[in-house]
C-alpha positions in Angstrom: -78.4 26.2 -111.4 -77.6 29.9 -112.0 -79.9 32.7 -110.7 -79.9 36.3 -111.6 -80.9 38.4 -108.6 -81.6 42.1 -109.3 -82.8 44.8 -107.0 -86.3 44.9 -108.5 -86.8 41.1 -108.8 -88.6 40.6 -105.5 -91.3 38.5 -107.1 -88.8 35.9 -108.1 -88.1 32.6 -106.3 -86.2 34.4 -103.5 -89.3 36.5 -102.6 -90.9 35.3 -99.4 -94.3 34.4 -101.0 -92.7 32.5 -103.9 -90.2 30.9 -101.6 -92.9 29.3 -99.5 -94.4 27.7 -102.6 -91.2 25.9 -103.5 -90.5 22.3 -102.6 -87.7 21.5 -100.1 -85.7 20.1 -103.0 -86.2 23.2 -105.1 -85.1 25.4 -102.2 -82.0 23.3 -101.5 -81.0 23.4 -105.2 -81.3 27.2 -105.3 -79.2 27.6 -102.1 -76.5 25.1 -103.0 -76.1 26.9 -106.3 -75.2 30.1 -104.5 -72.4 28.8 -102.3 -69.5 29.4 -104.7 -70.4 33.2 -104.6 -70.2 33.4 -100.8 -67.1 34.2 -98.8 -64.6 31.3 -98.7 -65.4 29.0 -95.9 -69.2 29.6 -95.8 -70.9 26.2 -96.2 -74.4 25.0 -96.8 -75.5 22.6 -94.0 -79.2 21.7 -94.2 -82.8 22.7 -94.5 -84.6 23.6 -91.3 -88.1 24.8 -90.4 -88.6 27.7 -87.9 -92.0 28.7 -86.5 -93.0 31.3 -83.9 -95.6 33.9 -83.3 -97.8 32.6 -86.1 -95.1 32.8 -88.7 -93.3 29.9 -90.3 -90.6 29.3 -92.8 -88.6 26.4 -94.2 -85.1 27.7 -95.1 -81.5 26.8 -95.5 -78.9 26.9 -92.7 -75.3 27.7 -93.4 -72.1 27.7 -91.3 -69.1 30.0 -91.3 -66.3 29.9 -88.7 -68.5 28.0 -86.3 -71.3 30.5 -86.6 -74.8 29.7 -88.1 -76.4 31.8 -90.9 -79.9 31.4 -92.3 -81.3 32.3 -95.7 -84.0 35.0 -95.3 -86.2 35.6 -98.4 -86.8 39.2 -99.6 -90.2 40.9 -99.4 -92.0 44.2 -99.8 -93.3 45.2 -96.4 -94.6 48.1 -94.3 -92.5 48.9 -91.3 -92.8 51.4 -88.5 -95.7 52.0 -86.0 -98.2 54.7 -85.5 -101.4 53.0 -84.4 -102.8 49.7 -83.0 -103.8 46.9 -85.2 -105.7 44.8 -82.7 -105.3 46.9 -79.5 -104.1 46.0 -76.1 -106.0 43.7 -73.7 -107.1 45.1 -70.4 -104.1 43.8 -68.4 -101.6 45.5 -70.8 -103.6 48.7 -71.1 -104.0 49.1 -67.3 -100.3 48.3 -66.7 -99.1 50.7 -69.4 -101.3 53.6 -68.3 -100.4 53.2 -64.6 -96.7 53.0 -65.4 -96.3 56.0 -67.8 -98.8 58.2 -65.9 -96.3 58.2 -62.9 -94.0 60.0 -65.3 -96.5 62.6 -66.4 -97.6 60.8 -69.6 -101.3 61.2 -70.2 -101.6 60.1 -73.9 -100.4 56.6 -74.1 -100.7 56.3 -77.9 -98.7 59.5 -78.5 -96.1 58.3 -76.0 -95.7 55.0 -77.9 -95.6 56.6 -81.4 -92.9 59.0 -80.2 -90.7 55.9 -79.4 -91.2 54.2 -82.7 -89.7 54.4 -86.2 -92.0 56.1 -88.8 -94.3 54.1 -91.0 -92.8 53.4 -94.4 -93.0 50.8 -97.2 -89.7 49.2 -98.1 -88.1 46.5 -100.2 -86.0 44.0 -98.3 -83.5 42.1 -100.4 -83.0 38.3 -99.9 -80.0 37.7 -97.7 -78.0 35.4 -95.5 -78.1 36.5 -91.9 -76.0 35.5 -89.0 -78.3 33.8 -86.4 -76.6 35.3 -83.3 -75.1 38.7 -82.7 -71.7 39.4 -81.3 -70.3 42.0 -79.0 -68.7 44.9 -80.8 -66.6 46.4 -78.0 -65.4 43.1 -76.4 -63.1 40.7 -78.1 -62.4 37.2 -76.7 -58.6 36.6 -76.2 -56.5 33.8 -74.8 -54.9 34.1 -71.4 -51.5 34.6 -73.1 -52.8 37.4 -75.2 -54.4 39.0 -72.1 -51.2 38.8 -70.2 -49.4 40.6 -73.0 -51.7 43.6 -72.6 -50.5 46.6 -70.6 -52.6 46.0 -67.5 -51.3 46.2 -64.0 -54.4 44.5 -62.6 -55.2 41.6 -64.9 -52.9 38.8 -63.6 -54.0 39.4 -60.0 -57.7 39.7 -60.8 -57.6 36.6 -63.0 -56.1 34.6 -60.1 -58.7 35.9 -57.6 -61.5 35.1 -60.1 -60.3 31.5 -60.6 -60.4 30.9 -56.8 -63.8 32.6 -56.3 -67.3 31.4 -56.9 -68.2 34.4 -59.1 -69.7 33.6 -62.5 -68.5 36.9 -64.1 -66.2 39.8 -63.2 -65.5 43.0 -65.2 -63.1 45.8 -64.8 -64.9 48.7 -66.6 -63.9 49.0 -70.3 -60.7 47.0 -69.7 -61.4 43.2 -69.3 -64.2 40.8 -68.5 -63.9 37.3 -67.1 -66.7 34.7 -67.6 -66.8 31.3 -66.0 -67.7 28.4 -68.4 -67.6 25.2 -66.4 -63.9 24.6 -65.6 -62.6 27.2 -68.0 -62.6 31.0 -67.9 -63.4 33.1 -71.0 -61.4 36.3 -71.2 -62.7 39.4 -73.1 -60.7 42.5 -73.7 -62.3 45.9 -74.4 -61.6 47.1 -77.9 -61.1 50.8 -77.1 -59.3 51.7 -80.4 -62.1 50.4 -82.6 -63.8 52.9 -84.9 -67.1 52.4 -86.9 -65.5 53.2 -90.2 -62.7 50.7 -89.7 -65.1 48.0 -88.6 -67.4 48.5 -91.6 -64.4 48.4 -93.9 -63.0 45.2 -92.4 -66.3 43.4 -92.6 -66.7 44.5 -96.3 -63.2 43.1 -97.1 -64.3 39.7 -95.7 -67.5 39.8 -97.8 -70.0 40.8 -95.2 -72.2 43.8 -94.6 -74.1 45.1 -91.5 -77.8 45.3 -91.2 -79.8 48.4 -92.0 -82.6 49.5 -89.6 -85.2 48.3 -92.2 -83.6 44.9 -92.4 -83.4 44.6 -88.6 -87.1 45.5 -88.1 -88.0 43.0 -90.9 -86.0 40.2 -89.2 -87.5 41.0 -85.8 -91.1 41.4 -86.8 -91.4 39.8 -90.2 -93.4 42.7 -91.4 -96.0 42.5 -88.6 -98.2 45.5 -87.9 -98.5 44.9 -84.2 -96.5 46.5 -81.4 -94.8 43.2 -80.5 -93.9 40.3 -82.9 -96.7 38.3 -81.2 -99.4 41.0 -81.0 -100.4 44.2 -79.3 -100.6 42.9 -75.8 -97.7 42.1 -73.5 -97.0 38.5 -72.6 -96.8 38.2 -68.9 -95.9 34.5 -69.0 -92.4 35.3 -70.3 -89.1 34.8 -68.6 -87.1 38.0 -69.0 -83.5 39.0 -68.1 -83.3 41.0 -64.9 -86.8 39.9 -63.9 -86.9 36.2 -64.3 -90.2 34.3 -64.8 -92.9 37.0 -64.5 -95.5 34.5 -63.4 -93.3 33.4 -60.5 -92.6 36.8 -59.0 -95.6 37.8 -57.0 -96.8 41.3 -57.8 -94.1 42.1 -60.3 -96.6 43.7 -62.7 -97.5 46.2 -60.0 -93.9 46.9 -59.0 -92.4 50.2 -60.3 -88.8 48.9 -60.1 -86.7 45.9 -60.9 -87.4 43.2 -58.4 -85.1 42.1 -55.6 -82.9 39.3 -57.1 -83.8 37.1 -54.1 -87.4 37.1 -55.2 -86.6 36.0 -58.8 -87.2 32.2 -59.1 -84.7 31.1 -61.7 -84.8 27.8 -63.6 -83.3 26.2 -66.7 -86.0 27.6 -68.9 -84.3 30.0 -71.5 -85.2 33.7 -71.7 -88.1 33.9 -74.1 -86.8 36.9 -76.1 -83.5 35.1 -76.8 -85.2 32.1 -78.5 -84.9 31.7 -82.3 -87.8 33.4 -84.1 -89.7 32.5 -87.3 -86.6 33.2 -89.5 -84.3 31.3 -87.1 -82.7 34.5 -86.0 -81.9 35.2 -82.3 -81.8 38.6 -80.6 -80.2 39.8 -77.3 -83.6 40.2 -75.6 -82.0 42.6 -73.2 -82.8 46.4 -73.1 -79.4 47.1 -71.6 -77.9 46.0 -75.0 -78.0 47.6 -78.4 -77.7 46.0 -81.9 -75.8 48.1 -84.5 -77.6 48.9 -87.7 -77.1 51.6 -90.3 -79.5 54.0 -91.9 -79.7 54.7 -95.7 -76.8 57.1 -95.4 -74.6 54.7 -93.5 -75.0 56.4 -90.2 -75.3 54.4 -87.0 -78.7 53.4 -85.8 -79.1 51.4 -82.5 -81.9 48.9 -82.2 -83.2 46.4 -79.6 -82.4 48.5 -76.4 -82.1 51.8 -74.7 -79.0 51.0 -72.5 -81.4 50.0 -69.7 -82.7 53.6 -69.2 -86.3 52.7 -68.7 -85.6 49.7 -66.4 -83.2 51.8 -64.4 -85.9 54.5 -64.3 -88.2 52.1 -62.5 -90.5 51.4 -65.4 -91.1 47.7 -64.7 -91.2 44.8 -67.2 -93.7 46.1 -69.7 -92.3 49.6 -70.4 -88.8 48.6 -69.3 -88.7 45.9 -72.0 -90.3 48.0 -74.8 -86.9 48.7 -76.3 -86.2 45.0 -76.6 -89.6 43.6 -77.3 -91.4 46.3 -79.4 -90.6 45.7 -83.1 -90.1 49.3 -84.2 -88.6 50.9 -81.1 -86.0 53.6 -81.8 -83.9 55.1 -79.0 -84.0 58.8 -79.5 -81.3 59.3 -76.8 -78.6 57.0 -78.2 -76.8 59.9 -80.0 -76.0 61.4 -76.6 -73.7 58.6 -75.7 -70.0 58.6 -76.2 -68.6 56.0 -78.6 -66.8 54.1 -75.9 -69.9 53.8 -73.8 -72.0 52.7 -76.8 -69.7 49.9 -77.9 -69.5 48.6 -74.3 -73.2 47.5 -74.8 -73.3 47.2 -78.6 -73.7 44.0 -80.6 -73.7 43.4 -84.4 -74.4 40.6 -86.8 -73.1 40.0 -90.3 -75.2 39.8 -93.5 -74.7 38.9 -97.1 -77.3 40.6 -99.5 -77.8 38.4 -102.5 -78.5 41.4 -104.8 -74.9 42.5 -104.1 -73.5 39.3 -105.6 -73.0 38.6 -109.3 -75.0 35.3 -109.2 
C-alpha cells in the first residue's frame, strides 16, 4: 500500500481522529507499507495499546538499534498555557500559594503564565518517535576505550569503584561509573560536541530532533490543563529526589527537599517516568533537560530547569513544575554555558512522515 503524506493532509488516515477509527489490521498495513522508506535497520514489531490520563491510542511499535519507536499520528492542536481549564483543587491551591508567597509572588496565575509557552494553534505532522531519550553529553564506552582516554584518574577511580558499595560515581564532566549488577557501565563526557555537528550527524542517519511544539504535543497530547492529568497536583506520586509523597510525613508542608533518610523507597517506578498515552517516556526529573528546537532551529530546553526550583527550596509541587507542567519553558536556560547544559541534557530521535517521499 502506497501513501502520499503531504504537509496539509492532516485529515488523512494518519491524523489522530482518523487513525482511531481504523481497524488494527488497517493500521498495521499502513505502517508496514512505510518501513522501506525508513532508515536501514528500523523494523516494525507489533501493534500495542497505550492508555494514561484519560487518553488512549492503539499504535505501532518499531525497533532500531535496540531502541523502541512508536508511531504518533498528526493533529491540529492548541498548545501553550495562559489560564485554568478546570482550576486547582484546594490542596494544590493552598500549597502553591504558600510556596510562592515565600518568594514574594502574590499573583499565582501571573506567576504560572510567565513560566509557560504562549498559547498558539499548530499542526503536528505524523511521526515515528523514540520512546526513551538519551544523554547528549555522556557517551557509553567500553573499559578499553575509557583506558585509552587521556585521564590520570580513571584507572585508579574505576578500581576503587569496583571494590566499593557505591551505585554511581562521577568525576565532573569527565567520566561517570554506574553499577549494573555485576557489571559497571562507563560513560565519558563528550566535551567536544557541538549542536550543529550533532544535528548534522542525526540528519545523515535519517533522523531529526523534536521541535518544542512536538515535545509539548507528545507530553500533553494537546491537553488544555496545567498537567497532563488535570489542573491539580497529584500527591500520590512517587518522584525522584522526594520518593513516595504519601509516605513522607509532612512533605507537602516542607520548603526544602526531604532528608534522604526519611524517604521510603520501594520497587514502584517513578510516576513521571512511566510510558504515557503515546507510549513515550520522559525523564521526569527537573534536574534534566530535553533538547528541542524552535522554528528557526535554535535550541529550546524542555522538561526541566536544571533543578533550580528544587534547590531553591520550592518543594515537590513547584519544584516539579518544570518536569510535570506540559507547557513549562525555562527562561533562564540561555544563561548556561554549553558544557553545563549538555551535562544534564537529553534528546530523542524523530522521523517526520511528511519529510519522506512515501
